[in-house]
NUBAFI-808439 format. One record per residue: y, z negated, x of N, C-alpha, C in turn. Coordinates in steps of 0.2 Angstrom, whole numbers, padded with zeros to 4 digits, always signed. Layout:
N
YZXYZXYZX
...
This chain:
73
+0887+0008-0148+0883+0002-0147+0888-0004-0146
+0885-0009-0149+0889-0016-0149+0887-0020-0144
+0890-0026-0142+0888-0030-0137+0881-0033-0139
+0880-0035-0145+0874-0037-0147+0868-0032-0147
+0870-0026-0148+0864-0021-0147+0863-0020-0140
+0868-0020-0136+0867-0020-0128+0862-0025-0126
+0864-0031-0128+0860-0037-0125+0853-0037-0128
+0852-0035-0134+0845-0034-0137+0841-0029-0133
+0844-0024-0132+0840-0018-0128+0839-0021-0121
+0843-0024-0118+0842-0026-0111+0836-0031-0111
+0837-0036-0116+0831-0041-0117+0824-0038-0118
+0824-0033-0122+0818-0030-0124+0815-0026-0118
+0820-0023-0114+0817-0019-0108+0815-0024-0103
+0817-0030-0102+0815-0035-0097+0809-0039-0099
+0808-0040-0105+0803-0045-0107+0796-0043-0105
+0794-0037-0104+0787-0036-0102+0786-0036-0095
+0791-0037-0091+0790-0036-0084+0793-0042-0080
+0796-0047-0083+0799-0053-0080+0797-0059-0084
+0797-0064-0081+0796-0071-0084+0802-0073-0089
+0801-0077-0093+0806-0079-0098+0812-0082-0095
+0812-0086-0091+0818-0088-0088+0822-0083-0084
+0818-0079-0081+0822-0073-0078+0826-0069-0082
+0822-0067-0088+0825-0063-0093+0831-0066-0096
+0830-0073-0098+0836-0077-0100+0842-0077-0096
+0840-0078-0089+0846-0078-0084+0850-0071-0084
+0846-0066-0084+0850-0059-0084+0854-0058-0091
+0851-0060-0096+0854-0059-0102+0860-0063-0103
+0860-0069-0101+0865-0073-0101+0871-0071-0096
+0869-0068-0090+0874-0065-0086+0878-0059-0089
+0874-0055-0092+0878-0049-0095+0882-0051-0101
+0879-0056-0105+0882-0058-0111+0889-0061-0109
+0889-0066-0104+0895-0069-0102+0900-0064-0099
+0897-0059-0095+0901-0054-0092+0905-0050-0097
+0902-0048-0102+0905-0044-0108+0910-0048-0111
+0908-0054-0113+0913-0059-0116+0919-0060-0112
+0918-0061-0105+0924-0063-0101+0929-0056-0100
+0926-0051-0100+0930-0044-0100+0934-0043-0106
+0931-0045-0112+0934-0044-0118+0940-0049-0118
+0939-0055-0116+0944-0060-0116+0950-0058-0112
+0948-0055-0107+0953-0052-0102+0957-0046-0104
+0956-0044-0110+0960-0038-0113+0956-0032-0114
+0950-0031-0111+0947-0025-0111+0943-0024-0118
+0942-0018-0121+0939-0017-0127+0931-0018-0125
+0927-0019-0131+0920-0020-0130+0917-0013-0128
+0920-0008-0131+0918-0001-0130+0919+0001-0123
+0924-0001-0120+0926+0001-0113+0921-0003-0108
+0920-0009-0109+0916-0013-0105+0908-0011-0105
+0906-0009-0112+0899-0006-0112+0898+0001-0109
+0904+0004-0109+0904+0011-0106+0903+0010-0099
+0906+0006-0096+0906+0004-0089+0899+0002-0087
+0896-0002-0091+0890-0005-0089+0884+0001-0090
+0885+0005-0094+0880+0011-0095+0874+0009-0099
+0869+0012-0098+0862+0011-0102+0859+0005-0100
+0857+0000-0105+0854-0006-0104+0847-0005-0101
+0844+0000-0103+0837+0002-0100+0837+0004-0093
+0843+0007-0090+0843+0008-0083+0845+0002-0079
+0849-0002-0082+0850-0009-0079+0844-0013-0078
+0840-0013-0084+0834-0017-0083+0829-0014-0078
+0829-0007-0077+0824-0004-0072+0827-0006-0066
+0833-0006-0065+0835-0009-0058+0834-0016-0057
+0834-0020-0062+0833-0027-0061+0825-0028-0060
+0821-0025-0064+0814-0025-0063+0812-0023-0056
+0815-0017-0054+0813-0015-0047+0815-0020-0042
+0820-0023-0042+0823-0027-0037+0819-0034-0037
+0818-0036-0043+0816-0043-0044+0808-0043-0044
+0805-0038-0047+0798-0038-0048+0794-0035-0042
+0797-0031-0038+0794-0028-0032+0787-0026-0033
+0786-0023-0039+0780-0020-0040+0774-0025-0043
+0776-0032-0043+0771-0037-0045+0773-0039-0052
+0768-0041-0055+0769-0044-0062+0770-0051-0062
+0775-0054-0065+0777-0061-0065+0774-0064-0072
+0771-0069-0071+0768-0073-0077+0771-0080-0078
+0773-0082-0083+0775-0089-0084+0770-0093-0087
């Protein structure tokens, strides 16, 4: 998986449960994190392996931010 595939999967996983600004905030965070780690000498594959499954990350974000409620924008 590439950085762009990771970000795309994360975004798609978040879109149905969080409002647009929250989705964008989380996507920006992970995009910046991956870019910074690569700039610091780590390989893209290494960073993505550390992060794991974007769907699992999305579920954690939704569970903690959504608290079972639906957010509408």
